[in-house]
C-alpha positions as a Markdown table, in Angstrom:
| # | Residue | x | y | z |
|---|---|---|---|---|
| 1 | Cys | 0.2 | 0.2 | 0.2 |
| 2 | Glu | 3.0 | 2.5 | 0.8 |
| 3 | Thr | 4.4 | 1.6 | -2.8 |
| 4 | Ile | 1.0 | 2.6 | -4.6 |
| 5 | Asn | 0.9 | 5.5 | -2.6 |
| 6 | Ser | 4.3 | 7.0 | -3.5 |
| 7 | Asp | 3.3 | 5.6 | -6.8 |
| 8 | Asn | 0.1 | 8.1 | -6.6 |
| 9 | Glu | 2.2 | 10.9 | -5.6 |
| 10 | Asp | 4.7 | 10.6 | -8.0 |
| 11 | Leu | 1.9 | 10.9 | -10.4 |
| 12 | Leu | 0.2 | 13.7 | -9.0 |
| 13 | Ala | 3.7 | 15.4 | -9.0 |
| 14 | Arg | 4.2 | 14.8 | -12.9 |
| 15 | Ile | 0.4 | 15.7 | -13.8 |
| 16 | Glu | 1.3 | 19.1 | -11.6 |
| 17 | Thr | 4.4 | 19.8 | -14.1 |
| 18 | Leu | 2.4 | 18.6 | -17.6 |
| 19 | Gln | -0.3 | 21.7 | -15.9 |
| 20 | Ser | 2.3 | 24.0 | -15.3 |
| 21 | Asn | 3.9 | 23.4 | -19.2 |
| 22 | Ala | 0.4 | 23.9 | -20.3 |
| 23 | Lys | 0.6 | 27.1 | -18.6 |
| 24 | Leu | 3.8 | 27.9 | -20.3 |
| 25 | Leu | 2.2 | 26.5 | -23.7 |
| 26 | Glu | -0.4 | 29.4 | -23.4 |
| 27 | Val | 1.4 | 31.9 | -22.0 |
| 28 | Gln | 3.5 | 31.5 | -25.5 |
| 29 | Ile | 0.1 | 31.5 | -27.4 |
| 30 | Leu | -0.3 | 35.1 | -26.1 |
| 31 | Glu | 3.1 | 36.0 | -27.0 |
| 32 | Val | 2.1 | 34.9 | -30.5 |
| 33 | Gln | -1.1 | 36.8 | -30.5 |
| 34 | Arg | 0.9 | 40.2 | -29.3 |
| 35 | Ala | 3.1 | 39.3 | -31.9 |
| 36 | Lys | 0.5 | 39.0 | -34.6 |
| 37 | Ala | -1.4 | 42.0 | -33.4 |
| 38 | Met | 2.2 | 43.7 | -33.6 |
| 39 | Val | 2.5 | 42.5 | -37.4 |
| 40 | Asp | -1.6 | 43.7 | -38.2 |
| 41 | Lys | 0.0 | 47.1 | -37.0 |
| 42 | Glu | 3.2 | 47.0 | -39.3 |
| 43 | Leu | 0.5 | 46.0 | -41.6 |
| 44 | Glu | -1.7 | 49.2 | -41.3 |
| 45 | Ala | 1.4 | 51.4 | -41.1 |
| 46 | Glu | 2.4 | 49.9 | -44.4 |
| 47 | Lys | -0.7 | 50.3 | -45.8 |
| 48 | Thr | 0.4 | 54.0 | -46.7 |
| 49 | Ser | 3.4 | 52.9 | -48.3 |
| 50 | Glu | 4.0 | 52.1 | -52.0 |
| 51 | Arg | 6.0 | 48.7 | -50.9 |
| 52 | Thr | 4.1 | 46.2 | -51.8 |
| 53 | Glu | 7.0 | 43.5 | -51.3 |
| 54 | Asp | 7.0 | 43.9 | -47.6 |
| 55 | Lys | 3.1 | 44.0 | -47.4 |
| 56 | Ala | 3.3 | 40.6 | -49.1 |
| 57 | Ser | 6.3 | 39.4 | -46.8 |
| 58 | Leu | 4.3 | 40.7 | -43.6 |
| 59 | Gln | 1.2 | 38.9 | -44.7 |
| 60 | Ser | 2.7 | 35.9 | -45.2 |
| 61 | Ser | 4.4 | 36.1 | -41.6 |
| 62 | Val | 0.6 | 36.6 | -40.2 |
| 63 | Gln | -0.4 | 33.5 | -42.2 |
| 64 | Gln | 2.7 | 31.8 | -40.3 |
| 65 | Tyr | 2.2 | 33.4 | -36.8 |
| 66 | Glu | -1.3 | 32.1 | -37.4 |
| 67 | Glu | 0.3 | 28.5 | -38.3 |
| 68 | Lys | 2.2 | 28.5 | -34.9 |
| 69 | Asn | -0.6 | 29.6 | -33.3 |
| 70 | Thr | -2.7 | 26.4 | -34.3 |
| 71 | Lys | 0.1 | 24.0 | -33.6 |
| 72 | Ile | 0.5 | 25.4 | -30.2 |
| 73 | Lys | -2.6 | 25.1 | -29.4 |
| 74 | Gln | -2.9 | 21.5 | -30.9 |
| 75 | Leu | -0.2 | 20.8 | -28.6 |
| 76 | Leu | -1.8 | 22.4 | -25.6 |
| 77 | Val | -5.0 | 19.7 | -26.4 |
| 78 | Lys | -2.6 | 16.6 | -26.7 |
| 79 | Thr | -0.9 | 18.0 | -23.1 |
| 80 | Lys | -4.7 | 17.9 | -21.4 |
| 81 | Lys | -5.1 | 14.8 | -23.3 |
| 82 | Glu | -2.1 | 13.3 | -21.5 |
| 83 | Leu | -3.0 | 14.5 | -18.2 |
| 84 | Ala | -6.3 | 12.8 | -18.2 |
| 85 | Asp | -4.4 | 9.5 | -19.4 |
| 86 | Ser | -2.5 | 10.0 | -16.0 |
| 87 | Lys | -5.5 | 10.6 | -14.0 |
| 88 | Gln | -6.4 | 7.4 | -15.6 |
| 89 | Ala | -3.9 | 5.8 | -14.5 |
| 90 | Ile | -3.7 | 7.0 | -10.8 |
| 91 | Gln | -7.6 | 5.8 | -10.9 |
| 92 | Leu | -6.4 | 2.2 | -11.7 |
| 93 | Ala | -3.6 | 2.6 | -8.8 |
| 94 | Glu | -6.6 | 3.2 | -6.3 |
| 95 | Ile | -8.7 | 0.3 | -7.5 |
| 96 | Thr | -5.4 | -2.2 | -7.0 |
| 97 | Ser | -5.3 | -0.8 | -3.4 |
| 98 | Glu | -8.8 | -1.1 | -3.0 |
| 99 | Arg | -8.6 | -4.4 | -4.1 |
| 100 | His | -5.7 | -5.4 | -1.8 |
| 101 | Lys | -7.6 | -4.2 | 1.4 |
| 102 | Ile | -10.7 | -6.0 | 0.3 |
| 103 | His | -8.5 | -8.9 | -0.1 |
| 104 | Glu | -6.9 | -8.3 | 3.5 |
| 105 | His | -9.7 | -8.1 | 5.2 |
| 106 | Leu | -11.1 | -11.0 | 3.9 |
| 107 | Lys | -8.2 | -12.7 | 4.7 |
| 108 | Thr | -8.5 | -11.7 | 8.7 |
| 109 | Ser | -12.4 | -12.7 | 8.5 |
| 110 | Ala | -11.9 | -16.0 | 7.4 |
| 111 | Glu | -8.7 | -16.5 | 10.1 |
| 112 | Gln | -11.2 | -15.7 | 13.0 |
| 113 | His | -13.8 | -17.8 | 11.8 |
| 114 | Gln | -11.2 | -20.4 | 11.7 |
| 115 | Arg | -10.2 | -19.6 | 15.2 |
| 116 | Thr | -13.8 | -20.2 | 16.6 |
| 117 | Leu | -14.5 | -23.1 | 15.0 |
| 118 | Ser | -11.5 | -25.0 | 16.3 |
| 119 | Ala | -12.5 | -23.4 | 19.7 |
| 120 | Tyr | -16.0 | -24.8 | 19.5 |
| 121 | Gln | -14.6 | -28.0 | 18.3 |
| 122 | Gln | -12.3 | -28.2 | 21.5 |
| 123 | Arg | -15.2 | -27.3 | 23.8 |
| 124 | Val | -17.1 | -30.1 | 22.1 |
| 125 | Thr | -14.8 | -32.9 | 22.6 |
| 126 | Ala | -14.0 | -31.8 | 26.2 |
| 127 | Leu | -17.8 | -32.1 | 26.3 |
| 128 | Gln | -18.0 | -35.5 | 25.0 |
| 129 | Glu | -15.7 | -36.7 | 27.5 |
| 130 | Glu | -17.6 | -35.1 | 30.3 |
| 131 | Ser | -20.3 | -37.4 | 28.9 |
| 132 | Arg | -18.2 | -40.5 | 29.0 |
| 133 | Ala | -16.8 | -40.0 | 32.3 |
| 134 | Ala | -20.5 | -39.3 | 33.8 |
| 135 | Lys | -22.1 | -42.8 | 31.9 |
| 136 | Ala | -19.0 | -44.3 | 33.7 |
| 137 | Glu | -19.5 | -42.8 | 37.0 |
| 138 | Gln | -23.5 | -44.0 | 36.5 |
| 139 | Ala | -22.4 | -47.7 | 35.3 |
| 140 | Thr | -20.2 | -48.2 | 38.4 |
| 141 | Ile | -23.2 | -46.1 | 40.9 |
| 142 | Thr | -25.6 | -48.6 | 39.3 |
| 143 | Ser | -23.5 | -52.1 | 39.9 |
| 144 | Glu | -22.3 | -50.7 | 43.8 |
| 145 | Phe | -26.3 | -50.3 | 44.0 |
| 146 | Glu | -27.2 | -53.7 | 42.9 |
| 147 | Ser | -24.1 | -55.0 | 45.0 |
| 148 | Tyr | -25.9 | -53.4 | 48.2 |
| 149 | Lys | -29.1 | -54.6 | 47.1 |
| 150 | Val | -28.1 | -58.0 | 46.9 |
| 151 | Arg | -26.4 | -57.7 | 50.6 |
| 152 | Val | -29.0 | -56.4 | 51.8 |
| 153 | His | -31.5 | -59.1 | 50.6 |
| 154 | Asn | -28.8 | -61.9 | 51.9 |
| 155 | Val | -28.2 | -60.0 | 55.4 |
| 156 | Leu | -32.3 | -60.1 | 55.6 |
| 157 | Lys | -32.6 | -63.7 | 54.8 |
| 158 | Gln | -29.7 | -64.6 | 57.3 |
| 159 | Lys | -31.7 | -62.5 | 59.9 |
| 160 | Asn | -35.3 | -64.2 | 59.2 |
| 161 | Lys | -33.8 | -67.8 | 59.3 |
| 162 | Ser | -32.3 | -66.7 | 62.9 |
| 163 | Met | -34.9 | -64.4 | 64.5 |
| 164 | Ser | -37.7 | -65.6 | 62.8 |
| 165 | Gln | -40.7 | -64.4 | 65.2 |
| 166 | Thr | -39.0 | -61.3 | 67.0 |
| 167 | Glu | -35.9 | -58.6 | 65.7 |
| 168 | Thr | -33.5 | -57.8 | 67.8 |
| 169 | Glu | -32.2 | -54.1 | 68.0 |
| 170 | Gly | -28.7 | -54.4 | 65.9 |
| 171 | Ala | -30.6 | -56.1 | 62.9 |
| 172 | Lys | -33.4 | -52.7 | 63.1 |
| 173 | Gln | -30.4 | -50.7 | 63.3 |
| 174 | Glu | -28.7 | -52.1 | 60.4 |
| 175 | Arg | -31.5 | -52.6 | 58.4 |
| 176 | Glu | -32.5 | -48.6 | 58.9 |
| 177 | His | -28.6 | -47.7 | 58.0 |
| 178 | Leu | -28.9 | -50.1 | 54.7 |
| 179 | Glu | -32.0 | -48.2 | 53.7 |
| 180 | Met | -30.4 | -45.2 | 54.2 |
| 181 | Leu | -27.4 | -45.7 | 52.2 |
| 182 | Ile | -29.8 | -47.3 | 49.7 |
| 183 | Asp | -31.9 | -43.6 | 49.3 |
| 184 | Gln | -28.7 | -41.9 | 49.5 |
| 185 | Leu | -27.3 | -44.2 | 46.6 |
| 186 | Lys | -30.4 | -43.6 | 44.5 |
| 187 | Ile | -30.3 | -39.6 | 45.0 |
| 188 | Lys | -26.6 | -39.7 | 43.7 |
| 189 | Leu | -27.6 | -41.5 | 40.3 |
| 190 | Gln | -31.0 | -39.4 | 40.3 |
| 191 | Asp | -28.3 | -36.6 | 40.2 |
| 192 | Ser | -25.7 | -38.6 | 37.7 |
| 193 | Gln | -29.1 | -39.2 | 35.2 |
| 194 | Asn | -30.1 | -35.3 | 35.2 |
| 195 | Asn | -26.1 | -34.4 | 34.7 |
| 196 | Leu | -26.1 | -37.0 | 31.6 |
| 197 | Gln | -29.5 | -35.1 | 30.3 |
| 198 | Ile | -27.9 | -31.6 | 30.7 |
| 199 | Asn | -25.0 | -32.5 | 28.9 |
| 200 | Val | -26.3 | -34.3 | 26.0 |
| 201 | Ser | -28.4 | -31.3 | 25.8 |
| 202 | Glu | -25.0 | -28.8 | 25.4 |
| 203 | Leu | -23.7 | -31.3 | 23.6 |
| 204 | Gln | -26.8 | -31.0 | 20.8 |
| 205 | Thr | -26.7 | -27.3 | 20.8 |
| 206 | Leu | -22.8 | -27.1 | 20.4 |
| 207 | Gln | -23.2 | -29.3 | 17.6 |
| 208 | Ser | -25.9 | -27.2 | 16.1 |
| 209 | Glu | -23.7 | -24.0 | 16.7 |
| 210 | His | -20.9 | -26.1 | 14.4 |
| 211 | Asp | -22.9 | -26.6 | 11.5 |
| 212 | Thr | -24.3 | -23.2 | 11.6 |
| 213 | Leu | -20.7 | -21.8 | 11.4 |
| 214 | Leu | -19.5 | -23.9 | 8.9 |
| 215 | Glu | -22.3 | -23.0 | 6.9 |
| 216 | Arg | -21.8 | -19.5 | 7.0 |
| 217 | His | -18.0 | -20.3 | 6.7 |
| 218 | Asn | -18.6 | -22.2 | 3.4 |
| 219 | Lys | -21.1 | -18.9 | 2.5 |
| 220 | Met | -18.4 | -16.5 | 2.8 |
| 221 | Leu | -16.1 | -18.7 | 1.1 |
| 222 | Gln | -18.7 | -18.5 | -2.0 |
| 223 | Glu | -18.8 | -14.9 | -1.8 |
| 224 | Thr | -15.1 | -14.1 | -1.4 |
| 225 | Val | -14.9 | -16.2 | -4.5 |
| 226 | Ser | -18.0 | -14.8 | -6.5 |
| 227 | Lys | -16.1 | -11.1 | -5.3 |
| 228 | Glu | -13.1 | -12.4 | -6.6 |
| 229 | Ala | -14.2 | -13.0 | -10.0 |
| 230 | Glu | -16.0 | -9.9 | -10.1 |
| 231 | Leu | -12.9 | -7.8 | -9.4 |
| 232 | Arg | -10.7 | -10.1 | -11.9 |
| 233 | Glu | -13.3 | -9.1 | -14.7 |
| 234 | Lys | -12.9 | -5.3 | -13.2 |
| 235 | Leu | -9.2 | -5.7 | -13.6 |
| 236 | Cys | -9.4 | -7.6 | -17.1 |
| 237 | Ser | -11.8 | -4.4 | -18.1 |
| 238 | Ile | -9.5 | -1.8 | -16.6 |
| 239 | Gln | -6.5 | -4.0 | -18.3 |
| 240 | Ser | -8.0 | -3.6 | -21.5 |
| 241 | Glu | -8.8 | -0.2 | -20.9 |
| 242 | Asn | -5.1 | 0.7 | -19.9 |
| 243 | Met | -4.1 | -1.5 | -23.4 |
| 244 | Met | -6.1 | 1.4 | -25.4 |
| 245 | Met | -4.6 | 3.7 | -23.1 |
| 246 | Lys | -1.1 | 2.9 | -24.1 |
| 247 | Ser | -2.2 | 2.6 | -28.1 |
| 248 | Glu | -3.3 | 6.1 | -27.6 |
| 249 | His | -0.5 | 7.5 | -25.8 |
| 250 | Thr | 2.1 | 5.6 | -28.4 |
| 251 | Gln | 0.1 | 7.5 | -31.5 |
| 252 | Thr | -0.1 | 10.4 | -29.1 |
| 253 | Val | 3.9 | 10.5 | -28.8 |
| 254 | Ser | 4.6 | 9.7 | -32.2 |
| 255 | Gln | 1.9 | 12.4 | -33.6 |
| 256 | Leu | 3.8 | 14.7 | -31.3 |
| 257 | Thr | 7.2 | 13.9 | -32.7 |
| 258 | Ser | 6.3 | 14.7 | -36.3 |
| 259 | Gln | 4.7 | 17.8 | -35.4 |
| 260 | Asn | 7.5 | 19.0 | -33.2 |
| 261 | Glu | 9.8 | 17.8 | -36.2 |
| 262 | Val | 7.6 | 20.3 | -38.8 |
| 263 | Leu | 7.2 | 23.0 | -36.5 |
| 264 | Arg | 11.0 | 22.8 | -35.9 |
| 265 | Asn | 11.7 | 23.0 | -39.5 |
| 266 | Ser | 8.8 | 25.6 | -39.9 |
| 267 | Phe | 10.0 | 28.0 | -37.3 |
| 268 | Arg | 13.5 | 27.3 | -38.7 |
| 269 | Asp | 12.8 | 28.4 | -42.5 |
| 270 | Gln | 10.3 | 31.1 | -41.3 |
| 271 | Val | 13.7 | 33.0 | -39.0 |
| 272 | Arg | 15.5 | 31.7 | -42.4 |
| 273 | His | 13.4 | 33.6 | -44.4 |
| 274 | Leu | 12.9 | 36.8 | -42.3 |
| 275 | Gln | 16.6 | 36.8 | -42.0 |
| 276 | Glu | 16.9 | 36.9 | -45.7 |
| 277 | Glu | 14.4 | 39.7 | -45.6 |
| 278 | His | 15.6 | 41.6 | -43.1 |
| 279 | Arg | 19.3 | 41.3 | -45.3 |
| 280 | Lys | 17.5 | 42.6 | -48.3 |
| 281 | Thr | 15.5 | 45.5 | -46.1 |
| 282 | Val | 18.9 | 46.6 | -44.7 |
| 283 | Glu | 20.9 | 46.7 | -48.1 |
| 284 | Thr | 17.7 | 48.4 | -49.8 |
| 285 | Leu | 17.8 | 50.7 | -46.7 |
| 286 | Gln | 21.4 | 51.6 | -46.9 |
| 287 | Gln | 20.9 | 51.9 | -50.8 |
| 288 | Gln | 17.9 | 54.6 | -50.3 |
| 289 | Leu | 20.1 | 56.7 | -47.2 |
| 290 | Ser | 23.1 | 56.7 | -49.6 |
| 291 | Lys | 20.8 | 58.0 | -52.1 |
| 292 | Met | 19.5 | 60.6 | -50.0 |
| 293 | Glu | 23.1 | 62.0 | -48.5 |
| 294 | Ala | 24.2 | 62.5 | -52.3 |
| 295 | Gln | 21.0 | 64.0 | -53.1 |
| 296 | Leu | 21.4 | 66.2 | -49.9 |
| 297 | Phe | 24.9 | 66.7 | -50.8 |
| 298 | Gln | 24.1 | 67.9 | -54.3 |
| 299 | Leu | 21.4 | 70.3 | -53.2 |
| 300 | Lys | 23.9 | 72.2 | -50.5 |
| 301 | Asn | 26.3 | 72.3 | -53.7 |
| 302 | Glu | 23.6 | 73.6 | -56.2 |
| 303 | Pro | 22.4 | 77.0 | -56.2 |
| 304 | Thr | 19.0 | 77.8 | -54.3 |
| 305 | Thr | 17.0 | 78.9 | -57.0 |
| 306 | Arg | 17.1 | 75.5 | -58.5 |
| 307 | Lys | 13.8 | 73.6 | -57.7 |
| 308 | Pro | 14.7 | 70.5 | -55.2 |
| 309 | Pro | 14.2 | 67.0 | -56.2 |
| 310 | Leu | 10.9 | 65.5 | -54.6 |
| 311 | Trp | 13.1 | 62.9 | -52.4 |
| 312 | His | 10.8 | 64.3 | -49.5 |
| 313 | Ala | 8.3 | 61.8 | -50.8 |
| 314 | Glu | 10.4 | 58.8 | -49.7 |
| 315 | Phe | 11.6 | 57.2 | -46.4 |
| 316 | Thr | 13.5 | 59.8 | -44.1 |
| 317 | Lys | 16.4 | 58.5 | -42.2 |
| 318 | Glu | 14.7 | 58.5 | -39.0 |
| 319 | Glu | 12.3 | 56.3 | -40.2 |
| 320 | Leu | 14.7 | 53.8 | -42.0 |
| 321 | Val | 16.2 | 53.2 | -39.1 |
| 322 | Gln | 12.9 | 52.4 | -36.7 |
| 323 | Lys | 11.7 | 50.8 | -39.3 |
| 324 | Leu | 15.3 | 48.2 | -39.3 |
| 325 | Ser | 15.1 | 48.3 | -35.3 |
| 326 | Ser | 11.3 | 47.1 | -35.0 |
| 327 | Ile | 12.4 | 44.3 | -37.9 |
| 328 | Thr | 15.6 | 43.4 | -35.9 |
| 329 | Lys | 13.5 | 43.3 | -32.7 |
| 330 | Ser | 10.8 | 40.7 | -34.9 |
| 331 | Ala | 13.1 | 38.6 | -35.9 |
| 332 | Asp | 15.1 | 38.6 | -32.2 |
| 333 | His | 11.9 | 37.8 | -30.6 |
| 334 | Leu | 10.9 | 34.8 | -33.2 |
| 335 | Asn | 14.4 | 33.5 | -32.3 |
| 336 | Gly | 13.1 | 33.4 | -28.7 |
| 337 | Leu | 9.9 | 31.7 | -29.7 |
| 338 | Leu | 11.8 | 29.1 | -31.6 |
| 339 | Arg | 14.3 | 28.6 | -28.7 |
| 340 | Glu | 11.6 | 28.3 | -26.2 |
| 341 | Thr | 9.3 | 25.9 | -28.1 |
| 342 | Glu | 12.3 | 23.6 | -28.6 |
| 343 | Ala | 13.1 | 23.7 | -25.1 |
| 344 | Thr | 9.5 | 22.8 | -24.3 |
| 345 | Asn | 9.4 | 20.1 | -26.5 |
| 346 | Ala | 12.4 | 18.7 | -25.0 |
| 347 | Val | 10.6 | 19.2 | -21.3 |
| 348 | Leu | 7.7 | 17.4 | -23.0 |
| 349 | Met | 9.6 | 14.1 | -24.5 |
| 350 | Glu | 11.5 | 13.4 | -20.7 |
| 351 | Gln | 7.9 | 13.5 | -18.9 |
| 352 | Ile | 6.2 | 11.5 | -22.0 |
| 353 | Lys | 9.7 | 9.3 | -21.1 |
| 354 | Leu | 8.6 | 9.0 | -17.4 |
| 355 | Leu | 4.5 | 8.6 | -17.9 |
| 356 | Lys | 6.1 | 5.1 | -19.8 |
| 357 | Ser | 8.6 | 4.4 | -16.7 |
| 358 | Glu | 5.8 | 4.7 | -14.3 |
| 359 | Ile | 2.9 | 2.8 | -16.4 |
| 360 | Arg | 5.4 | 0.0 | -16.7 |
| 361 | Arg | 6.4 | -0.1 | -12.7 |
| 362 | Leu | 2.6 | 0.0 | -11.8 |
| 363 | Glu | 2.0 | -2.8 | -14.1 |
| 364 | Arg | 4.4 | -5.0 | -12.8 |
| 365 | Asn | 3.2 | -4.3 | -9.1 |
| 366 | Gln | 0.1 | -5.0 | -10.1 |
| 367 | Glu | 0.9 | -8.3 | -11.5 |
| 368 | Gln | 2.6 | -9.1 | -8.5 |
| 369 | Asp | -0.1 | -8.2 | -6.4 |
| 370 | Glu | -2.8 | -10.3 | -7.7 |
| 371 | Ser | -0.3 | -13.4 | -7.7 |
| 372 | Ala | 0.0 | -12.6 | -4.3 |
| 373 | Ala | -3.1 | -12.4 | -3.0 |
| 374 | Asn | -4.3 | -15.8 | -5.6 |
| 375 | Val | -1.8 | -18.0 | -4.1 |
| 376 | Glu | -2.6 | -17.3 | -0.5 |
| 377 | His | -6.1 | -17.5 | -1.0 |
| 378 | Leu | -5.4 | -20.7 | -2.7 |
| 379 | Lys | -3.6 | -22.5 | -0.1 |
| 380 | Asn | -6.2 | -21.3 | 2.6 |
| 381 | Val | -8.9 | -23.0 | 0.8 |
| 382 | Leu | -6.8 | -26.0 | 0.3 |
| 383 | Leu | -5.8 | -26.2 | 3.9 |
| 384 | Gln | -9.5 | -25.9 | 4.8 |
| 385 | Phe | -10.3 | -29.5 | 2.1 |
| 386 | Ile | -7.7 | -31.0 | 4.0 |
| 387 | Phe | -8.4 | -30.5 | 7.9 |
| 388 | Leu | -12.0 | -30.9 | 7.1 |
| 389 | Lys | -13.7 | -34.4 | 8.2 |
| 390 | Pro | -14.1 | -36.7 | 4.9 |
| 391 | Gly | -17.8 | -36.2 | 3.5 |
| 392 | Ser | -20.6 | -33.5 | 3.0 |
| 393 | Glu | -18.1 | -31.4 | 4.5 |
| 394 | Arg | -15.1 | -31.4 | 1.9 |
| 395 | Glu | -17.8 | -31.6 | -0.9 |
| 396 | Arg | -18.9 | -28.2 | 0.0 |
| 397 | Leu | -15.7 | -26.8 | -0.6 |
| 398 | Leu | -15.3 | -28.6 | -4.3 |
| 399 | Pro | -17.0 | -25.9 | -6.3 |
| 400 | Val | -14.7 | -23.1 | -4.6 |
| 401 | Ile | -11.6 | -25.2 | -5.7 |
| 402 | Asn | -13.1 | -26.1 | -9.5 |
| 403 | Thr | -14.0 | -22.1 | -9.8 |
| 404 | Met | -10.7 | -21.4 | -8.4 |
| 405 | Leu | -8.4 | -23.9 | -10.7 |
| 406 | Gln | -10.6 | -23.9 | -13.9 |
| 407 | Leu | -10.9 | -27.5 | -13.3 |
| 408 | Ser | -11.4 | -29.5 | -16.6 |
| 409 | Pro | -14.5 | -32.0 | -16.3 |
| 410 | Glu | -12.3 | -35.1 | -15.9 |
| 411 | Glu | -10.4 | -33.5 | -13.0 |
| 412 | Lys | -13.6 | -32.7 | -11.3 |
| 413 | Gly | -14.4 | -36.1 | -11.3 |
| 414 | Lys | -11.6 | -37.2 | -9.6 |
| 415 | Leu | -11.5 | -35.0 | -7.4 |
| 416 | Ala | -15.2 | -35.5 | -6.1 |
| 417 | Ala | -14.2 | -39.4 | -6.1 |
| 418 | Val | -11.4 | -39.0 | -3.7 |
| 419 | Ala | -13.6 | -37.1 | -1.4 |
| 420 | Gln | -16.3 | -40.1 | -1.9 |
| 421 | Asp | -13.6 | -42.7 | -1.3 |
| 422 | Glu | -12.2 | -41.5 | 1.7 |
| 423 | Glu | -16.1 | -41.1 | 2.8 |
| 424 | Glu | -17.0 | -44.6 | 2.1 |
| 425 | Asn | -13.8 | -45.9 | 4.3 |
| 426 | Ala | -14.8 | -44.6 | 7.2 |
| 427 | Ser | -17.9 | -46.1 | 7.1 |
| 428 | Arg | -16.5 | -49.7 | 6.1 |
| 429 | Tyr | -13.9 | -49.0 | 9.2 |
| 430 | Ser | -16.7 | -48.0 | 11.7 |
| 431 | Gly | -18.8 | -50.7 | 10.6 |
């Protein structure tokens, strides 16, 4: 039970870790949404300009951000599904612990009934010994009474011969003494008969109690076997559900791995594309800056009467610097998101490995508990079958043994024949 509790605590700790990772994914989704809003603002700012190429690239960036947001949401759904699977594993461990407690309770009850049955059997044996002693005492008293009766008859006969007409005082006293002794023996004989009847009634009462306890014990054994069968069916259903969860978990892991790889490649391509666009934008801005500086220098050298060119229609230097810094920040932000996503994926893979090892360990513990419980219960039933009296008491345990060992019809017949042969041998020896 302590091992199962520690396993439950470990699973709860891992569930909390998965929940924290889910929160991190939600935070990343919010950051992606913020980045999307930033890009939307940049798109709105770029609508007034004539740079259609930058606008198209920003729209593609928005689409990529949306795809990234969708993939992260899918990853969050998969993580929540893993949380549900972990909770089902905890429920399986709790059911195993409850089954172990029920088995221990049934084992304690069976041992207590066995001790009570042994005490009643000892009491019945003692009463039988007392009954035999009372019968022997009754026989002794009866023989003594008969001998005294013969002696009194002989004495009276002799006295009648010697003193036919008159009785002496000594003979009268002796006769009174003998009559008093006869009365005492009669009283003692009556007491012995009363004690014998009381012992016989107590013996019958104890025998009926013994039969009642034996029937109750057999009924409890049958109920235990039925509960064991129900628990076994429940365990089989849970194991099948566990196998389904394993297959779903394996499929989810493969999907997450493939999605992780696709997402990583997509982010790399996106970063590479943004870096290329950033390089092109920097080159374009540098060319425009050089052109503007040349025009500015030319304007300074030319007379003031000449009409200046329309260079102010393009971007100013400050705007170009701001745009360059904004694009640089966006690229750095995307690189940071990529690194965080890779770290989160690595953490999720480690947690998946830990959950797999925990599930395997729980299955091994469950198989060990099940085998130990079945062996202990089978041992108790076989010991009762061996130590019970031959005949009907053993035949009551035959359905229990057949159910636990799953005997074939031939083996059932042999076991029934063994019990029947022992009963016939006992009847022959008694005859």
